[in-house]
C-alpha atoms as an extended CHARMM CRD file, in Angstrom:
* protein
*
        62  EXT
         1         1  UNK       CA             10.8570000000      -21.3500000000       11.2000000000  PROA      1               0.0000000000
         2         2  UNK       CA              9.0580000000      -21.8740000000       14.2340000000  PROA      2               0.0000000000
         3         3  UNK       CA              6.3640000000      -24.4370000000       15.4830000000  PROA      3               0.0000000000
         4         4  UNK       CA              2.7470000000      -23.6670000000       15.8950000000  PROA      4               0.0000000000
         5         5  UNK       CA              0.5600000000      -25.7590000000       18.0410000000  PROA      5               0.0000000000
         6         6  UNK       CA             -2.8920000000      -26.4210000000       16.7100000000  PROA      6               0.0000000000
         7         7  UNK       CA             -5.7220000000      -28.4000000000       17.7970000000  PROA      7               0.0000000000
         8         8  UNK       CA             -5.8820000000      -31.9880000000       16.8650000000  PROA      8               0.0000000000
         9         9  UNK       CA             -9.3800000000      -31.4160000000       15.0920000000  PROA      9               0.0000000000
        10        10  UNK       CA             -7.7560000000      -28.5810000000       13.0200000000  PROA      10              0.0000000000
        11        11  UNK       CA             -4.8060000000      -30.7220000000       12.0920000000  PROA      11              0.0000000000
        12        12  UNK       CA             -7.1900000000      -33.5610000000       10.9430000000  PROA      12              0.0000000000
        13        13  UNK       CA             -9.0650000000      -30.9810000000        8.7270000000  PROA      13              0.0000000000
        14        14  UNK       CA             -5.4810000000      -29.8360000000        7.6690000000  PROA      14              0.0000000000
        15        15  UNK       CA             -4.4890000000      -33.2080000000        6.6400000000  PROA      15              0.0000000000
        16        16  UNK       CA             -7.6730000000      -33.9210000000        4.7930000000  PROA      16              0.0000000000
        17        17  UNK       CA             -7.5250000000      -30.5380000000        2.8620000000  PROA      17              0.0000000000
        18        18  UNK       CA             -3.8840000000      -30.9650000000        1.7590000000  PROA      18              0.0000000000
        19        19  UNK       CA             -4.7860000000      -34.5360000000        0.5480000000  PROA      19              0.0000000000
        20        20  UNK       CA             -7.6900000000      -33.1830000000       -1.6840000000  PROA      20              0.0000000000
        21        21  UNK       CA             -5.6370000000      -30.1330000000       -2.7200000000  PROA      21              0.0000000000
        22        22  UNK       CA             -2.6630000000      -32.1260000000       -3.2500000000  PROA      22              0.0000000000
        23        23  UNK       CA             -0.5090000000      -29.9720000000       -1.1970000000  PROA      23              0.0000000000
        24        24  UNK       CA              1.9980000000      -30.9820000000        1.6330000000  PROA      24              0.0000000000
        25        25  UNK       CA              0.3290000000      -30.3070000000        5.2070000000  PROA      25              0.0000000000
        26        26  UNK       CA              2.8090000000      -27.4680000000        5.6340000000  PROA      26              0.0000000000
        27        27  UNK       CA              1.9390000000      -25.8400000000        2.3140000000  PROA      27              0.0000000000
        28        28  UNK       CA             -1.6390000000      -25.9140000000        3.0900000000  PROA      28              0.0000000000
        29        29  UNK       CA             -1.2320000000      -24.6590000000        6.4670000000  PROA      29              0.0000000000
        30        30  UNK       CA              0.8000000000      -21.7110000000        4.9010000000  PROA      30              0.0000000000
        31        31  UNK       CA             -1.9040000000      -21.1240000000        2.2430000000  PROA      31              0.0000000000
        32        32  UNK       CA             -4.6790000000      -20.7420000000        4.8500000000  PROA      32              0.0000000000
        33        33  UNK       CA             -2.5960000000      -18.5300000000        7.0560000000  PROA      33              0.0000000000
        34        34  UNK       CA             -1.8530000000      -16.3320000000        4.0810000000  PROA      34              0.0000000000
        35        35  UNK       CA             -5.3340000000      -16.2980000000        2.8780000000  PROA      35              0.0000000000
        36        36  UNK       CA             -6.5890000000      -15.7560000000        6.3280000000  PROA      36              0.0000000000
        37        37  UNK       CA             -4.1900000000      -12.9770000000        6.8880000000  PROA      37              0.0000000000
        38        38  UNK       CA             -5.4190000000      -11.2310000000        3.6840000000  PROA      38              0.0000000000
        39        39  UNK       CA             -9.0150000000      -11.5620000000        4.5850000000  PROA      39              0.0000000000
        40        40  UNK       CA             -8.6240000000      -10.0430000000        7.8340000000  PROA      40              0.0000000000
        41        41  UNK       CA             -6.6860000000       -7.1040000000        6.3390000000  PROA      41              0.0000000000
        42        42  UNK       CA             -9.2030000000       -6.7150000000        3.6390000000  PROA      42              0.0000000000
        43        43  UNK       CA            -12.5560000000       -7.5000000000        5.0430000000  PROA      43              0.0000000000
        44        44  UNK       CA            -14.3090000000       -5.6650000000        2.3790000000  PROA      44              0.0000000000
        45        45  UNK       CA            -13.0570000000       -7.9320000000       -0.4370000000  PROA      45              0.0000000000
        46        46  UNK       CA            -15.0180000000      -11.3540000000       -1.6910000000  PROA      46              0.0000000000
        47        47  UNK       CA            -13.1880000000      -14.4850000000       -1.4340000000  PROA      47              0.0000000000
        48        48  UNK       CA            -12.3320000000      -14.2670000000       -5.1700000000  PROA      48              0.0000000000
        49        49  UNK       CA            -10.8920000000      -10.9890000000       -4.6770000000  PROA      49              0.0000000000
        50        50  UNK       CA             -8.6760000000      -12.1140000000       -1.7850000000  PROA      50              0.0000000000
        51        51  UNK       CA             -7.4200000000      -14.9310000000       -3.9980000000  PROA      51              0.0000000000
        52        52  UNK       CA             -6.6360000000      -12.5330000000       -6.8310000000  PROA      52              0.0000000000
        53        53  UNK       CA             -4.7310000000      -10.1820000000       -4.2540000000  PROA      53              0.0000000000
        54        54  UNK       CA             -2.5920000000      -13.0810000000       -3.4620000000  PROA      54              0.0000000000
        55        55  UNK       CA             -1.7280000000      -13.7180000000       -6.9920000000  PROA      55              0.0000000000
        56        56  UNK       CA             -1.1530000000      -10.2010000000       -7.4640000000  PROA      56              0.0000000000
        57        57  UNK       CA              1.3630000000      -10.0690000000       -4.6480000000  PROA      57              0.0000000000
        58        58  UNK       CA              3.0100000000      -13.3750000000       -5.5670000000  PROA      58              0.0000000000
        59        59  UNK       CA              3.6840000000      -12.0100000000       -8.9220000000  PROA      59              0.0000000000
        60        60  UNK       CA              5.5170000000       -8.6360000000       -7.3950000000  PROA      60              0.0000000000
        61        61  UNK       CA              7.5770000000      -11.2000000000       -5.4830000000  PROA      61              0.0000000000
        62        62  UNK       CA              8.8740000000      -13.0030000000       -8.5360000000  PROA      62              0.0000000000
């Protein structure tokens, strides 16, 4: 595990979003990282398709 430095503004957004989504700050950051990575690797997909791809990948790792 490592430490990633982010701006104070992004951290504030992360804290607020984590409260709304009822996730820990770390879980919210990990979610954004995973979804952002999938979106970059699959630019032709819509957001809904990216989420579905994440769900499918999670199922294969169960």
